[in-house]
C-alpha positions in Angstrom: 0.1 -0.2 0.1 2.1 2.7 -1.6 0.0 5.5 0.4 2.1 8.4 -0.2 2.8 7.7 -3.4 -0.5 8.0 -4.5 -0.6 11.4 -2.3 1.7 12.7 -4.3 0.4 11.9 -7.5 -3.0 13.0 -6.2 -1.3 16.4 -5.5 0.6 17.0 -8.8 -2.7 16.4 -10.5 -4.6 18.9 -8.4 -1.7 21.2 -8.9 -1.9 20.8 -12.6 -5.4 21.5 -12.5 -5.1 24.4 -10.7 -2.5 26.4 -13.4 -4.4 25.2 -16.5 -7.5 26.8 -14.2 -5.6 29.7 -13.3 -4.1 30.0 -17.1 -7.6 29.6 -19.2 -9.1 32.4 -16.8 -6.1 34.7 -17.5 
């Protein structure tokens, strides 16, 4: 059970989505 790895992947996807959303709103 690689919980830390899952959290890292989820945070990476979340941050990428935030960047895309910010870029689209700009």
